[in-house]
C-alpha positions as CSV (number, residue, x, y, z in Angstrom):
1,X,-32.0,-63.0,13.9
2,X,-34.5,-60.8,12.3
3,X,-34.7,-58.5,15.9
4,X,-31.0,-58.6,15.9
5,X,-30.7,-57.2,12.0
6,X,-33.3,-54.7,12.8
7,X,-31.1,-53.5,15.9
8,X,-27.9,-53.9,13.8
9,X,-30.0,-51.3,11.0
10,X,-31.1,-49.1,14.0
11,X,-27.8,-48.5,15.5
12,X,-26.4,-47.5,11.9
13,X,-29.7,-45.4,10.8
14,X,-28.9,-43.7,14.2
15,X,-24.7,-43.2,13.7
16,X,-25.9,-41.6,10.2
17,X,-28.0,-39.4,12.2
18,X,-25.0,-38.7,14.5
19,X,-22.7,-38.1,11.6
20,X,-24.8,-35.6,10.6
21,X,-24.5,-33.8,13.7
22,X,-21.3,-32.8,12.3
23,X,-22.3,-30.8,9.6
24,X,-24.9,-29.2,12.2
25,X,-21.9,-28.3,14.4
26,X,-19.9,-27.0,11.2
27,X,-22.8,-24.4,10.6
28,X,-23.4,-23.3,14.0
29,X,-20.3,-22.5,14.8
30,X,-19.1,-20.6,11.5
31,X,-22.3,-18.9,11.8
32,X,-21.5,-17.2,14.8
33,X,-17.8,-17.2,14.2
34,X,-16.7,-13.7,12.0
35,X,-16.3,-13.8,8.6
36,X,-12.7,-13.4,8.5
37,X,-12.4,-17.0,10.6
38,X,-15.8,-18.9,8.9
39,X,-13.7,-21.2,6.6
40,X,-11.2,-22.3,9.5
41,X,-14.0,-22.9,11.6
42,X,-15.5,-25.4,8.9
43,X,-12.2,-26.7,7.9
44,X,-11.5,-27.5,11.7
45,X,-15.1,-29.2,12.0
46,X,-14.3,-31.8,8.9
47,X,-10.6,-32.2,10.2
48,X,-11.2,-33.2,14.1
49,X,-13.9,-35.8,12.8
50,X,-10.9,-38.0,10.4
51,X,-8.8,-37.2,13.4
52,X,-10.5,-38.2,16.1
53,X,-12.4,-41.4,14.7
54,X,-9.1,-42.6,13.6
55,X,-7.6,-42.0,16.9
56,X,-10.7,-43.9,18.6
57,X,-10.4,-46.4,16.1
58,X,-6.8,-47.3,16.9
59,X,-6.5,-47.0,20.9
60,X,-9.9,-45.0,22.3
61,X,-12.2,-47.7,21.4
62,X,-10.2,-50.3,23.3
63,X,-9.5,-48.4,26.5
64,X,-13.1,-47.7,26.5
65,X,-14.8,-50.8,26.0
66,X,-11.7,-53.3,26.4
67,X,-11.4,-55.6,28.9
68,X,-11.3,-53.6,32.2
69,X,-8.4,-52.9,34.3
70,X,-10.3,-52.5,37.9
71,X,-12.8,-50.5,36.1
72,X,-10.4,-47.6,35.4
73,X,-9.5,-48.1,31.6
74,X,-9.6,-51.2,28.8
75,X,-6.8,-53.0,28.3
76,X,-7.5,-54.8,24.7
77,X,-9.7,-54.0,21.4
78,X,-7.2,-52.1,20.0
79,X,-7.0,-51.8,16.1
80,X,-10.6,-52.5,16.4
81,X,-11.2,-55.4,14.4
82,X,-14.7,-57.3,14.1
83,X,-17.0,-59.8,12.4
84,X,-20.0,-59.2,14.1
85,X,-22.4,-57.3,12.3
86,X,-23.9,-55.6,15.9
87,X,-20.5,-54.9,17.2
88,X,-19.3,-53.3,13.8
89,X,-22.4,-51.4,14.1
90,X,-22.0,-50.2,17.8
91,X,-18.0,-48.9,16.9
92,X,-19.5,-46.9,14.2
93,X,-22.0,-45.1,16.8
94,X,-19.6,-45.1,19.1
95,X,-17.1,-43.2,17.0
96,X,-19.7,-40.8,16.2
97,X,-20.1,-40.1,20.0
98,X,-16.1,-38.9,20.1
99,X,-15.8,-36.9,17.2
100,X,-19.1,-35.0,18.9
101,X,-17.2,-34.3,21.8
102,X,-14.6,-33.0,20.1
103,X,-16.6,-30.5,18.2
104,X,-17.9,-29.0,21.3
105,X,-14.1,-27.6,21.6
106,X,-14.0,-26.4,18.4
107,X,-16.6,-23.7,19.1
108,X,-15.2,-22.3,22.3
109,X,-11.5,-21.8,21.2
110,X,-12.3,-20.7,17.3
111,X,-10.9,-17.3,16.0
112,X,-7.8,-17.2,18.0
113,X,-6.3,-21.0,18.2
114,X,-4.2,-22.4,15.3
115,X,-5.2,-24.8,13.2
116,X,-2.7,-27.8,14.0
117,X,-3.0,-26.3,18.0
118,X,-6.7,-27.8,17.4
119,X,-6.0,-30.8,16.0
120,X,-3.4,-31.4,19.2
121,X,-6.6,-31.2,21.5
122,X,-8.5,-33.2,19.7
123,X,-5.9,-36.0,19.6
124,X,-5.7,-36.1,23.6
125,X,-9.6,-36.1,24.0
126,X,-10.0,-38.8,21.5
127,X,-6.8,-40.7,22.9
128,X,-6.7,-40.3,27.0
129,X,-9.6,-38.0,28.2
130,X,-13.2,-39.3,26.5
131,X,-12.0,-43.4,26.5
132,X,-10.8,-43.2,30.2
133,X,-13.7,-41.5,31.7
134,X,-16.3,-43.3,29.3
135,X,-14.8,-47.0,30.3
136,X,-15.8,-45.6,33.9
137,X,-19.4,-45.2,33.2
138,X,-20.2,-47.1,29.6
139,X,-17.5,-50.3,29.7
140,X,-20.5,-52.6,29.9
141,X,-22.2,-51.3,26.6
142,X,-19.9,-53.3,24.5
143,X,-21.9,-56.3,22.9
144,X,-18.6,-58.3,21.9
145,X,-19.2,-61.8,23.5
146,X,-15.6,-62.4,24.2
147,X,-15.4,-59.0,26.5
148,X,-19.0,-59.4,27.9
149,X,-17.8,-62.7,29.2
150,X,-15.2,-60.7,31.4
151,X,-17.7,-59.1,33.1
152,X,-16.1,-55.8,32.0
153,X,-17.6,-52.7,33.8
154,X,-16.4,-49.6,34.9
155,X,-16.3,-48.1,38.7
156,X,-19.0,-45.8,38.0
157,X,-21.5,-48.2,36.6
158,X,-20.7,-50.4,39.4
159,X,-21.8,-48.1,41.8
160,X,-24.9,-47.1,39.9
161,X,-24.1,-44.0,37.9
162,X,-26.8,-43.4,35.0
163,X,-25.6,-41.2,31.5
164,X,-27.9,-42.6,29.1
165,X,-26.8,-41.0,26.2
166,X,-24.1,-38.6,27.6
167,X,-24.9,-35.7,29.3
168,X,-22.1,-36.3,31.2
169,X,-19.7,-38.5,29.0
170,X,-20.1,-36.8,26.0
171,X,-21.2,-33.2,26.3
172,X,-19.8,-32.1,29.8
173,X,-16.0,-33.8,28.7
174,X,-16.1,-31.5,25.6
175,X,-17.3,-28.6,27.9
176,X,-14.5,-29.2,30.3
177,X,-12.1,-29.7,27.9
178,X,-13.2,-26.8,25.8
179,X,-13.4,-24.5,29.4
180,X,-9.6,-25.4,29.8
181,X,-8.4,-24.5,26.4
182,X,-10.0,-21.1,26.8
183,X,-8.5,-20.3,30.3
184,X,-5.2,-21.3,28.5
185,X,-5.7,-19.5,25.1
186,X,-7.3,-16.6,26.8
187,X,-10.2,-14.4,25.1
188,X,-10.2,-12.9,21.8
189,X,-8.1,-9.4,21.7
190,X,-10.9,-6.7,22.1
191,X,-13.1,-9.0,23.7
192,X,-13.0,-7.9,27.5
193,X,-11.9,-4.2,28.2
194,X,-10.2,-2.5,31.2
195,X,-13.5,-0.8,32.4
196,X,-14.8,-4.5,32.6
197,X,-17.3,-3.6,29.8
198,X,-17.9,-6.7,26.9
199,X,-17.3,-6.1,23.2
200,X,-19.8,-8.2,21.3
201,X,-18.6,-9.5,17.7
202,X,-21.3,-10.0,15.6
203,X,-21.3,-13.5,13.8
204,X,-21.0,-13.6,9.8
205,X,-24.2,-15.5,9.3
206,X,-26.8,-16.5,11.9
207,X,-29.3,-18.1,9.1
208,X,-26.2,-20.7,8.7
209,X,-26.1,-20.8,12.6
210,X,-30.0,-21.4,12.8
211,X,-29.9,-24.5,10.6
212,X,-26.9,-26.0,12.2
213,X,-29.4,-25.8,15.3
214,X,-32.0,-27.6,13.5
215,X,-29.5,-30.3,12.0
216,X,-28.4,-30.8,15.4
217,X,-31.9,-31.4,16.6
218,X,-32.5,-33.5,13.8
219,X,-29.4,-35.2,14.5
220,X,-29.7,-35.9,17.9
221,X,-33.2,-38.1,17.6
222,X,-30.3,-40.7,16.2
223,X,-28.1,-39.8,19.0
224,X,-30.7,-40.8,21.7
225,X,-32.2,-43.0,20.0
226,X,-29.6,-44.9,19.0
227,X,-28.0,-45.2,22.4
228,X,-30.8,-47.7,23.2
229,X,-29.0,-50.0,21.4
230,X,-32.3,-51.7,19.9
231,X,-35.4,-50.9,18.1
232,X,-38.0,-51.6,21.0
233,X,-40.8,-49.6,22.4
234,X,-38.4,-47.4,24.6
235,X,-37.5,-45.7,21.3
236,X,-40.7,-44.0,21.0
237,X,-40.6,-42.5,24.4
238,X,-37.0,-41.3,23.7
239,X,-37.5,-39.5,21.1
240,X,-40.9,-37.7,22.3
241,X,-38.8,-36.7,25.4
242,X,-36.0,-35.6,23.1
243,X,-38.3,-33.8,21.0
244,X,-40.2,-32.1,24.2
245,X,-37.1,-31.1,25.8
246,X,-35.4,-29.5,22.9
247,X,-38.5,-27.5,22.7
248,X,-39.1,-26.4,26.5
249,X,-35.6,-25.0,26.0
250,X,-36.1,-23.1,23.4
251,X,-39.3,-21.3,25.0
252,X,-37.5,-21.2,28.2
253,X,-34.0,-19.4,26.6
254,X,-36.5,-17.3,24.3
255,X,-38.3,-15.8,27.2
256,X,-35.5,-15.5,29.6
257,X,-33.5,-13.8,26.7
258,X,-36.6,-11.4,26.0
259,X,-37.0,-10.4,30.0
260,X,-33.6,-9.6,30.3
261,X,-32.8,-7.7,27.0
262,X,-36.2,-6.7,26.0
263,X,-35.6,-8.2,22.3
264,X,-35.8,-11.7,20.7
265,X,-31.8,-12.2,20.8
266,X,-30.5,-14.5,18.3
267,X,-28.2,-16.1,20.4
268,X,-30.8,-17.5,22.9
269,X,-32.9,-18.7,19.9
270,X,-30.5,-20.7,18.6
271,X,-28.8,-22.4,21.7
272,X,-31.9,-22.3,23.9
273,X,-33.1,-26.1,22.1
274,X,-29.4,-27.4,22.0
275,X,-29.3,-26.7,26.0
276,X,-32.6,-28.9,26.2
277,X,-31.3,-31.6,24.5
278,X,-28.0,-31.9,26.1
279,X,-30.2,-31.7,29.6
280,X,-32.2,-34.6,28.5
281,X,-29.6,-36.9,27.1
282,X,-28.6,-38.7,30.4
283,X,-32.3,-39.5,31.4
284,X,-34.6,-39.8,28.1
285,X,-35.2,-43.1,28.5
286,X,-36.3,-42.9,32.3
287,X,-38.5,-39.9,32.4
288,X,-42.3,-38.8,31.5
289,X,-43.3,-36.1,29.2
290,X,-43.8,-33.8,31.6
291,X,-40.4,-34.2,33.1
292,X,-38.8,-33.9,29.8
293,X,-40.5,-30.4,29.8
294,X,-39.0,-29.5,33.2
295,X,-35.6,-30.7,32.6
296,X,-35.8,-29.0,29.2
297,X,-37.0,-25.4,30.9
298,X,-34.2,-25.7,33.7
299,X,-31.7,-26.6,31.1
300,X,-32.2,-23.7,28.6
301,X,-32.4,-21.1,31.5
302,X,-29.0,-22.7,33.0
303,X,-27.3,-21.9,29.7
304,X,-28.8,-18.7,28.9
305,X,-27.5,-17.0,32.3
306,X,-24.3,-19.2,31.5
307,X,-23.0,-16.8,29.1
308,X,-23.5,-13.8,31.6
309,X,-21.5,-16.1,34.0
310,X,-18.5,-16.9,32.1
311,X,-18.2,-13.6,30.7
312,X,-17.7,-12.0,34.5
313,X,-15.1,-14.8,34.6
314,X,-13.8,-13.3,31.5
315,X,-13.8,-16.3,29.9
316,X,-14.2,-16.1,25.9
317,X,-16.8,-18.6,24.1
318,X,-17.2,-17.5,20.7
319,X,-20.3,-19.6,20.1
320,X,-21.7,-20.2,23.9
321,X,-21.0,-24.3,23.8
322,X,-19.9,-24.2,27.6
323,X,-23.1,-23.3,28.7
324,X,-24.6,-25.2,26.7
325,X,-22.7,-28.8,26.7
326,X,-20.8,-28.6,30.0
327,X,-23.5,-26.5,32.4
328,X,-26.8,-28.3,30.9
329,X,-24.9,-31.1,30.8
330,X,-24.2,-31.4,34.8
331,X,-28.0,-30.4,35.0
332,X,-29.2,-33.2,32.9
333,X,-27.1,-35.9,35.2
334,X,-28.3,-34.6,38.3
335,X,-32.2,-34.5,36.8
336,X,-31.4,-38.6,36.2
337,X,-31.9,-38.8,39.9
338,X,-34.6,-36.0,40.3
339,X,-36.8,-37.2,37.8
340,X,-35.5,-40.9,36.7
341,X,-38.1,-43.7,37.2
342,X,-36.0,-46.2,39.6
343,X,-37.6,-48.7,37.7
344,X,-36.6,-48.1,34.5
345,X,-33.0,-46.7,35.8
346,X,-32.4,-50.0,37.4
347,X,-29.9,-49.2,39.9
348,X,-32.1,-49.8,43.0
349,X,-31.1,-47.1,44.5
350,X,-33.3,-44.6,46.2
351,X,-33.4,-40.6,44.8
352,X,-30.9,-39.6,47.5
353,X,-28.3,-42.4,46.7
354,X,-29.0,-42.0,43.3
355,X,-28.2,-38.2,43.4
356,X,-24.9,-38.7,45.4
357,X,-23.8,-41.4,42.9
358,X,-24.6,-38.7,40.1
359,X,-22.9,-36.2,41.9
360,X,-19.9,-38.3,42.3
361,X,-19.7,-39.0,38.5
362,X,-19.9,-35.6,37.6
363,X,-17.2,-34.8,39.8
364,X,-14.6,-37.1,39.1
365,X,-15.5,-37.2,35.2
366,X,-15.4,-33.1,35.6
367,X,-12.1,-33.4,37.6
368,X,-10.3,-35.7,35.2
369,X,-10.9,-34.2,32.1
370,X,-10.3,-30.6,33.2
371,X,-7.2,-31.2,35.2
372,X,-5.8,-33.8,32.2
373,X,-6.9,-31.5,29.5
374,X,-5.6,-28.2,31.4
375,X,-1.8,-30.1,32.1
376,X,-1.4,-31.2,28.3
377,X,-2.6,-28.4,26.6
378,X,-0.2,-26.3,29.3
379,X,2.7,-28.5,28.1
380,X,1.7,-28.2,24.5
381,X,1.1,-24.9,24.5
382,X,4.8,-24.1,26.3
383,X,6.5,-26.3,23.5
384,X,4.3,-25.2,20.3
385,X,2.2,-22.3,20.9
386,X,-1.4,-22.6,20.3
387,X,-2.7,-19.5,19.7
388,X,-1.7,-16.9,16.4
389,X,-0.4,-14.0,17.0
390,X,-2.4,-10.5,17.4
391,X,-1.8,-9.3,13.8
392,X,-2.6,-12.7,12.8
393,X,-5.9,-12.8,14.4
394,X,-6.7,-9.6,13.1
395,X,-6.0,-10.4,9.7
396,X,-8.0,-13.8,10.0
397,X,-7.6,-17.5,10.4
398,X,-9.0,-17.7,6.9
399,X,-5.9,-16.1,5.3
400,X,-3.5,-16.9,8.1
401,X,-4.0,-20.8,8.1
402,X,-5.8,-21.2,4.9
403,X,-4.4,-18.7,2.4
404,X,-8.3,-18.7,1.5
405,X,-9.3,-15.1,0.6
406,X,-12.8,-14.2,0.5
407,X,-14.6,-10.9,-1.0
408,X,-14.6,-9.1,2.3
409,X,-10.9,-9.3,2.4
410,X,-10.2,-8.7,-1.1
411,X,-12.4,-5.3,-1.1
412,X,-10.7,-4.2,2.4
413,X,-7.3,-5.2,1.3
414,X,-8.1,-2.8,-2.0
415,X,-9.2,0.1,0.5
416,X,-6.0,-0.1,3.0
417,X,-3.7,-0.3,-0.4
418,X,-5.9,2.5,-1.7
419,X,-5.6,4.4,1.6
420,X,-1.7,3.9,1.6
421,X,-0.9,4.7,-2.0
422,X,-4.1,7.3,-2.7
423,X,-4.6,5.6,-6.2
424,X,-7.6,6.0,-7.5
425,X,-7.2,3.5,-10.2
426,X,-7.5,0.7,-8.0
427,X,-11.2,-1.9,-7.9
428,X,-12.4,-3.7,-6.0
429,X,-14.3,-7.4,-6.6
430,X,-17.5,-7.1,-8.3
431,X,-19.9,-10.3,-7.3
432,X,-24.3,-9.4,-8.1
433,X,-24.6,-12.5,-5.8
434,X,-22.4,-11.7,-2.5
435,X,-22.9,-8.6,0.1
436,X,-19.2,-7.4,-0.7
437,X,-19.5,-8.2,-4.3
438,X,-22.2,-5.5,-4.4
439,X,-20.8,-3.0,-2.5
440,X,-17.6,-3.4,-4.9
441,X,-19.9,-2.7,-7.6
442,X,-20.9,0.5,-6.8
443,X,-17.8,1.6,-4.9
444,X,-16.3,0.5,-8.2
445,X,-18.5,3.4,-9.4
446,X,-17.8,5.7,-7.2
447,X,-14.6,5.4,-7.7
448,X,-14.4,5.8,-11.4
449,X,-16.3,9.5,-10.7
450,X,-14.0,10.4,-8.3
451,X,-10.8,9.7,-10.6
452,X,-12.7,11.4,-13.8
453,X,-13.0,14.1,-11.5
454,X,-9.5,14.2,-10.1
455,X,-8.1,14.0,-13.8
456,X,-10.7,17.2,-14.2
457,X,-9.4,18.9,-11.6
458,X,-5.5,18.3,-11.9
459,X,-6.2,20.0,-15.0
460,X,-8.0,22.7,-13.8
461,X,-5.2,23.0,-10.9
462,X,-2.3,22.9,-13.2
463,X,-4.4,25.9,-15.4
464,X,-4.9,27.8,-12.2
465,X,-1.1,27.3,-11.0
466,X,0.3,28.7,-14.6
467,X,-2.1,31.4,-14.0
468,X,-1.0,31.7,-10.8
469,X,2.6,31.7,-11.6
470,X,2.1,34.2,-14.2
471,X,0.4,36.6,-12.1
472,X,3.5,36.5,-9.9
473,X,6.0,37.0,-12.2
474,X,3.7,40.4,-13.2
475,X,3.7,41.6,-9.5
476,X,7.6,40.8,-9.2
477,X,8.1,43.0,-12.2
478,X,6.1,45.6,-10.6
479,X,8.4,46.2,-8.2
480,X,11.0,48.6,-8.3
481,X,13.6,47.1,-11.0
482,X,16.2,50.0,-11.9
483,X,19.3,50.6,-9.7
484,X,19.4,53.2,-7.8
485,X,22.6,52.4,-5.6
486,X,23.4,56.1,-6.0
487,X,20.4,56.5,-4.0
488,X,20.1,56.0,-0.1
489,X,17.4,53.6,-0.6
490,X,16.9,49.7,-0.9
491,X,14.1,47.4,0.3
492,X,13.1,43.5,-0.5
493,X,9.8,41.7,-0.3
494,X,9.9,38.1,0.3
495,X,6.2,36.7,-0.2
496,X,5.1,33.9,1.7
497,X,2.9,32.3,-0.7
498,X,3.1,32.4,-4.8
499,X,1.4,36.0,-4.7
500,X,2.1,38.7,-2.4
501,X,0.2,41.1,-0.6
502,X,2.8,43.5,0.4
503,X,4.6,46.1,-2.1
504,X,6.8,48.8,-2.1
505,X,8.1,51.2,-4.7
506,X,10.5,54.2,-4.9
507,X,10.8,56.6,-7.9
508,X,13.0,59.4,-8.4
509,X,11.7,62.7,-9.6
510,X,14.0,65.9,-9.8
511,X,16.5,65.0,-7.2
512,X,13.4,63.8,-4.6
513,X,12.6,59.9,-3.9
514,X,9.2,59.4,-4.0
515,X,8.7,56.0,-2.1
516,X,6.1,53.8,-0.6
517,X,5.2,50.4,1.1
518,X,1.8,48.9,1.5
519,X,0.3,45.8,3.2
520,X,-3.1,44.6,1.1
521,X,-5.6,42.9,3.5
522,X,-6.1,39.3,2.8
523,X,-4.0,37.5,0.7
524,X,-4.2,35.4,-2.7
525,X,-4.7,36.3,-5.9
526,X,-7.2,39.5,-5.0
527,X,-4.5,41.0,-2.6
528,X,-2.2,40.6,-5.6
529,X,-4.7,42.6,-8.2
530,X,-5.2,45.0,-5.8
531,X,-1.5,45.4,-4.6
532,X,-1.0,45.6,-8.7
533,X,-3.4,48.4,-8.5
534,X,-2.1,50.4,-5.7
535,X,1.6,50.5,-7.3
536,X,0.5,51.2,-10.5
537,X,-1.8,54.6,-8.8
538,X,1.7,55.5,-6.7
539,X,3.5,55.4,-10.1
540,X,0.9,58.1,-12.0
541,X,0.6,60.1,-8.8
542,X,4.1,60.7,-7.8
543,X,5.1,61.6,-12.0
544,X,2.5,64.2,-11.1
545,X,4.6,65.6,-8.4
546,X,1.6,65.2,-5.8
547,X,2.0,65.5,-1.8
548,X,1.9,62.2,0.2
549,X,-1.5,63.2,1.4
550,X,-3.0,63.8,-2.0
551,X,-1.4,60.8,-3.0
552,X,-2.8,58.5,-0.5
553,X,-6.1,60.5,-1.0
554,X,-6.7,59.9,-4.9
555,X,-5.6,56.4,-4.3
556,X,-8.4,56.0,-1.4
557,X,-10.9,57.4,-3.7
558,X,-9.9,54.9,-6.7
559,X,-9.9,51.9,-5.1
560,X,-13.0,52.4,-2.8
561,X,-14.9,52.8,-6.0
562,X,-13.4,49.8,-7.9
563,X,-11.8,47.5,-5.2
564,X,-13.4,44.2,-3.6
565,X,-15.8,45.0,-0.8
566,X,-13.9,44.2,2.5
567,X,-10.5,44.9,1.2
568,X,-8.1,47.6,2.0
569,X,-4.6,48.3,2.2
570,X,-2.2,50.1,5.2
571,X,0.5,52.0,3.4
572,X,2.9,54.7,4.0
573,X,3.7,57.1,1.3
574,X,6.7,59.6,1.4
575,X,9.0,61.9,0.1
576,X,13.2,62.3,0.6
577,X,14.3,65.2,-0.8
578,X,17.9,64.9,-1.4
579,X,19.0,68.5,-1.8
580,X,18.4,69.3,2.0
581,X,17.9,66.0,3.3
582,X,14.7,66.4,4.5
583,X,11.4,63.5,4.5
584,X,7.9,64.0,4.4
585,X,5.4,61.3,4.6
586,X,2.1,60.3,5.4
587,X,0.6,57.1,6.9
588,X,-2.5,55.5,6.3
589,X,-3.1,52.8,9.1
590,X,0.5,51.3,8.7
591,X,2.9,49.8,11.1
592,X,4.7,53.0,12.7
593,X,7.8,53.9,10.8
594,X,11.4,53.7,12.9
595,X,14.0,56.4,12.8
596,X,17.6,55.7,13.9
597,X,19.8,58.6,15.1
598,X,23.3,58.7,14.8
599,X,23.5,57.4,18.4
600,X,21.7,54.2,17.7
601,X,18.5,55.4,19.6
602,X,15.3,54.7,18.1
603,X,12.2,56.9,17.9
604,X,8.5,55.2,16.7
605,X,6.3,57.5,14.5
606,X,2.6,56.5,15.6
607,X,0.8,59.2,13.5
608,X,-1.2,56.4,11.7
609,X,-4.4,57.4,9.9
610,X,-7.1,55.0,8.3
611,X,-6.2,52.4,5.8
612,X,-7.0,53.4,2.0
613,X,-9.8,51.7,-0.1
614,X,-12.3,52.1,2.8
615,X,-14.2,54.4,2.0
616,X,-14.3,57.5,-0.1
617,X,-13.1,60.7,1.6
618,X,-14.0,64.4,0.8
619,X,-10.5,66.0,1.8
620,X,-6.8,64.8,2.0
621,X,-6.4,66.2,5.5
622,X,-7.8,63.1,6.5
623,X,-4.1,61.6,6.3
624,X,-1.6,63.7,8.4
625,X,2.2,64.6,6.9
626,X,5.3,64.2,9.2
627,X,8.3,66.1,7.6
628,X,11.8,65.8,9.5
629,X,15.3,66.1,9.0
630,X,17.0,62.7,7.8
631,X,20.6,63.7,8.2
632,X,22.6,61.1,10.1
633,X,19.3,59.2,10.7
634,X,17.8,56.4,8.5
635,X,14.4,55.3,8.3
636,X,12.9,52.1,8.6
637,X,9.5,51.0,7.0
638,X,8.0,47.5,7.4
639,X,4.9,45.1,7.6
640,X,3.7,43.4,10.3
641,X,5.0,40.0,8.6
642,X,8.5,41.0,10.0
643,X,6.9,41.6,13.7
644,X,4.6,38.7,13.8
645,X,7.1,36.7,13.0
646,X,7.3,33.6,15.7
647,X,10.6,33.0,17.3
648,X,12.3,29.7,18.3
649,X,10.5,30.2,21.9
650,X,6.9,30.4,20.5
651,X,6.9,34.3,20.6
652,X,6.5,37.3,18.5
653,X,9.6,38.9,17.0
654,X,8.0,42.5,18.0
655,X,9.3,45.8,17.4
656,X,11.8,45.3,20.1
657,X,12.8,42.5,18.3
658,X,13.2,44.4,15.0
659,X,15.3,46.9,16.8
660,X,17.8,44.9,18.3
661,X,18.5,43.5,14.9
662,X,18.7,46.3,13.4
663,X,21.1,48.0,16.4
664,X,23.2,45.1,15.3
665,X,23.4,46.0,11.3
666,X,24.6,49.7,12.2
667,X,26.9,51.1,9.7
668,X,26.0,49.0,6.8
669,X,24.8,50.7,3.2
670,X,20.8,50.5,3.2
671,X,21.3,47.6,0.5
672,X,23.2,46.0,2.9
673,X,21.6,46.5,6.4
674,X,18.0,45.5,4.3
675,X,19.7,41.9,2.9
676,X,21.4,41.1,6.5
677,X,18.2,42.2,8.3
678,X,15.8,39.8,6.6
679,X,18.2,37.1,6.4
680,X,18.9,37.4,10.6
681,X,15.1,37.2,10.7
682,X,14.7,33.8,8.6
683,X,17.5,31.9,10.6
684,X,16.1,33.2,14.1
685,X,12.5,32.4,13.4
686,X,10.9,28.8,13.4
687,X,7.4,30.4,11.6
688,X,6.8,33.3,9.4
689,X,3.2,34.0,9.1
690,X,2.9,36.6,6.5
691,X,4.8,38.3,3.6
692,X,8.0,40.0,4.6
693,X,8.7,43.5,3.3
694,X,11.5,46.0,4.0
695,X,12.2,49.4,3.2
696,X,15.3,51.3,4.3
697,X,16.1,54.8,3.6
698,X,19.0,57.5,4.2
């Protein structure tokens, strides 16, 4: 009686240890998932426990441990009820196992599987897959006297298949289902590139994942030790082998990772012990310590290489559960025959025959688990899409599935809104106890300074714009305002920006028209100031009735002394004698003027000198004077803003283009020809690159 109570207590303690493994899976999977999905992963591990245990209590336990129908499935013990303490403890222990199998699936398909989609998979696992395959090998474990009398035994158990604590029954089944689900659902977006490269996604919390490994390692003592069913002399052997195999798997995986990557990769350290634990689970009761170490070493290497193998298949396993539970589980089941003591196995089979039986068990359980799960998941996916959309995946399942915001998400949301609205008053979350909160604190300080700087910048911008507008008004006031319609002259200036670097002017003095047109190098305020000074000098020297050469000479020397270094003016200064209709001009490096005669033919004068303002000159002779009769002719002076205008073909208008436009406008008054010519240029060009200035005389 006391022995039975001790056995019951041991099984219950072991069940509690296995239950703690659920927390280990949660920590492991949440830590290896990205932060935007870790809440979803944690909640799935809680939810799958409730669903799997409930389904197992109602149906699964009966299918797995009820009276056998030909060794394939049980037919009673549904909606489990028992007065036997040992049988009750047995149910609790086995319920933990089905939850473990379901949790293995969670990590593989994390970050893209809908929450309820995962629960559907958990449901079919606990109802149809795990109990049926489990019945084949473990049906005779039930301690209920009523069931035991029926000689209930699964077909694999009858032929001598041994899987002591579930390398295949628990871990490989979970791995096979996860494998089929991963194939149907597909990899995460961006995981596998078109050039066959693999994108690595960083987990949200590797220390949490490492804690998960330690919790699982701790719980595995109950997982393997409780599978003995009694607290006898075999339990210490089981626990020692469990511990040693895990340690060996860790070391082997660590060394393998270092040899491959030349670094101590966290993934190998986290999953290596688990691979060793899965590998020893099938034979922990029937091997010696050295064998346990060898089994763990090989299991660690298999799981480590398995990650690369899956990547070649383009199967996306977020936490590496398939190599750990499926691949290492297969190896552990084979190790029963290779390392197991035949006396402890109790099958009366030699090594070769035992190996054949183990292979039969692996293949049959694998085929059933994979095929049934693939078919059912495929059908469910057709009826109810299991995968979230690409937008939802990029946003993260924490928000999409559970409306569970995080500091990172809130900070990113603020950054995105700020990018869209340019609103510098927006502030991120501040919390000194989180990474995102600390970033938010300093980010907010930066934004505060930027906002203050922007306010100051806006103040200065308004002031500068006001001053620029004032300068533009002053500049416009310098252009001719007196109506000279009685004289055959007209001009126009259209600035590209607020302030023009071009200018023109004309002054009637004693039946003569003094005129000028210039283009200041550069643009902006500096050009406007130089233009204003040149225009003023023209007025002063014209009223002194200087010649065009003298005006350019005096203007040049004045600007050379006082203007900003590097600035100069190309300009033409002339005098139109209204009495004899002769015109005289001098050109200081400007665009050659055009003369249109009475026949509509154009003459281009290219007698350009040097620009004014470059350096002081000793004599006005540096500027060449030209005199012609303007009777029945018209003179056109313009800046390069006209010739460099871009038409709809992407070509410059050029001098020939100007000639074509002027030819069409022949016969108009100077004022009307100026207006129509500029309007035509504006309508036929896509892009203006400079100020437009045109002066027509004659």
